[in-house]
C-alpha positions as CSV (number, residue, x, y, z in Angstrom):
1,M,0.0,0.0,0.0
2,A,1.2,3.5,-0.8
3,A,1.6,6.2,1.8
4,P,-0.4,7.4,3.7
5,T,-2.6,4.3,3.6
6,P,-0.6,2.3,6.1
7,I,-0.5,5.1,8.7
8,N,-4.2,5.9,8.2
9,M,-5.0,2.2,8.5
10,T,-3.0,1.8,11.8
11,T,-4.7,4.9,13.2
12,A,-8.1,3.7,12.3
13,V,-7.5,0.2,13.9
14,N,-6.1,1.8,17.0
15,N,-9.1,4.1,17.3
16,M,-11.4,1.1,16.9
17,V,-9.6,-0.8,19.6
18,T,-9.9,2.2,21.9
19,A,-13.6,2.5,21.3
20,Y,-14.1,-1.3,21.7
21,N,-12.2,-1.3,25.0
22,D,-14.2,1.7,26.3
23,A,-17.5,0.0,25.5
24,A,-16.3,-3.3,27.0
25,G,-15.0,-1.7,30.1
26,R,-18.3,0.0,31.1
27,A,-19.5,-1.4,34.5
28,L,-22.8,-1.7,36.3
29,P,-25.2,-2.7,33.5
30,D,-28.8,-1.5,33.6
31,Y,-29.8,-4.9,32.0
32,S,-28.0,-8.1,32.4
33,E,-28.6,-11.3,30.3
34,L,-31.9,-9.8,28.9
35,G,-33.9,-12.6,27.3
36,T,-31.0,-14.9,28.0
37,G,-29.6,-13.5,24.8
38,N,-32.7,-13.7,22.6
39,I,-33.8,-10.1,22.1
40,G,-36.2,-10.7,19.3
41,G,-39.5,-8.9,19.6
42,K,-38.2,-6.6,22.3
43,T,-38.2,-2.8,22.6
44,L,-34.9,-1.6,24.0
45,V,-34.7,1.6,25.9
46,A,-31.4,3.6,26.5
47,G,-28.9,2.0,28.9
48,L,-26.0,-0.4,29.3
49,Y,-26.9,-4.1,28.4
50,K,-24.6,-7.0,29.1
51,W,-24.6,-10.7,28.0
52,S,-22.1,-13.4,28.9
53,S,-22.9,-15.4,25.8
54,N,-24.4,-15.1,22.3
55,V,-27.1,-12.5,21.4
56,T,-29.7,-13.4,18.7
57,L,-32.3,-11.4,16.9
58,P,-34.6,-14.0,15.4
59,T,-37.4,-11.4,15.0
60,N,-37.7,-7.6,14.7
61,V,-36.3,-5.4,17.4
62,V,-37.2,-1.7,18.2
63,I,-34.7,0.7,19.8
64,S,-36.7,3.5,21.5
65,G,-35.5,6.7,23.1
66,G,-34.6,10.3,22.5
67,A,-32.1,11.9,20.1
68,N,-29.5,12.2,22.9
69,D,-30.0,8.8,24.5
70,V,-27.1,6.2,24.4
71,W,-27.3,2.4,24.1
72,I,-24.3,0.2,24.8
73,F,-24.6,-3.6,24.2
74,Q,-21.8,-5.7,25.6
75,I,-21.8,-9.1,24.1
76,A,-19.2,-11.7,25.2
77,G,-20.2,-14.2,22.4
78,N,-21.5,-13.8,18.9
79,L,-24.2,-11.4,17.6
80,I,-26.5,-13.2,15.1
81,Q,-29.4,-11.4,13.2
82,S,-31.7,-13.7,11.2
83,S,-32.5,-13.1,7.6
84,A,-35.2,-10.4,6.8
85,V,-35.2,-9.3,10.5
86,K,-35.1,-5.5,11.0
87,I,-34.0,-3.2,13.8
88,T,-36.1,0.0,13.8
89,L,-35.6,3.2,15.7
90,S,-38.3,5.1,17.4
91,G,-38.8,8.3,19.5
92,G,-35.9,10.1,17.9
93,A,-33.2,7.4,18.7
94,Q,-30.2,7.8,16.5
95,A,-27.9,5.0,15.1
96,K,-24.8,7.1,16.0
97,N,-25.6,6.7,19.7
98,I,-26.0,2.9,19.6
99,F,-22.8,0.8,20.2
100,W,-22.7,-3.0,19.9
101,Q,-19.4,-4.3,21.4
102,V,-19.1,-7.9,20.2
103,A,-16.3,-10.2,21.4
104,G,-17.2,-12.9,18.9
105,Q,-18.5,-12.8,15.3
106,A,-21.3,-10.5,14.2
107,T,-23.4,-12.1,11.4
108,F,-26.3,-10.5,9.6
109,G,-28.7,-12.6,7.5
110,T,-29.8,-11.9,4.0
111,T,-32.0,-8.8,3.6
112,S,-31.8,-8.0,7.3
113,H,-31.5,-4.3,8.4
114,F,-29.3,-3.3,11.4
115,E,-28.9,0.0,13.3
116,G,-25.9,1.2,15.2
117,I,-22.1,1.0,15.4
118,I,-20.6,-2.5,15.6
119,L,-17.3,-2.9,17.3
120,S,-16.3,-6.5,16.8
121,K,-13.1,-8.1,18.1
122,T,-13.4,-11.0,15.8
123,G,-15.2,-10.2,12.5
124,I,-18.4,-9.0,10.8
125,T,-20.3,-10.7,8.0
126,F,-23.2,-9.1,6.1
127,Q,-24.9,-11.7,3.9
128,T,-26.4,-10.9,0.6
129,G,-28.7,-7.8,0.6
130,A,-28.3,-7.0,4.4
131,S,-28.1,-3.3,5.2
132,I,-26.8,-1.2,8.0
133,N,-27.4,2.4,9.2
134,G,-24.2,2.8,11.2
135,R,-20.7,1.6,11.0
136,A,-19.1,-1.9,10.9
137,L,-15.7,-1.9,12.6
138,A,-13.8,-5.1,13.2
139,Q,-10.3,-5.9,14.4
140,S,-9.9,-8.5,11.7
141,A,-12.4,-8.4,8.7
142,V,-15.7,-7.0,7.5
143,I,-17.2,-9.1,4.8
144,L,-19.8,-7.5,2.5
145,D,-21.9,-9.1,-0.2
146,G,-24.1,-6.7,-2.1
147,N,-24.9,-4.7,0.9
148,S,-26.1,-1.1,1.7
149,V,-24.1,0.8,4.3
150,T,-25.3,4.2,5.4
151,T,-23.3,6.2,7.9
152,P,-25.3,8.1,10.5
């Protein structure tokens, strides 16, 4: 890679690691082990959420709150969103204030729609036609396959 790409890449990775560590280091969650990891069908209000295993979204999820509210989701395992499942925002919630700290893989099924900033230690895969309003940041790889990415 030609300069300044290597320096910019190193800076970007270091910034992602700093953000990941900040999100992972937040203590005293408002919600712990919600739905034992299955958050499908739930409406999630602002706060700090923590799971010690995988989190799945087998059905649609709503993130509800004001424009200045913040959500941090600490996930020790994988994040798995099923095909055609959507996350929607309500009440003024903004994708730029939603942080998904994932220690494992984050996988988004075909034609699913995701909201927020993903900070993955392992990797992120968007299957065909999946979309995100947010950012997909991984310490290893982000795999895209005909996807739509909108930055908030």
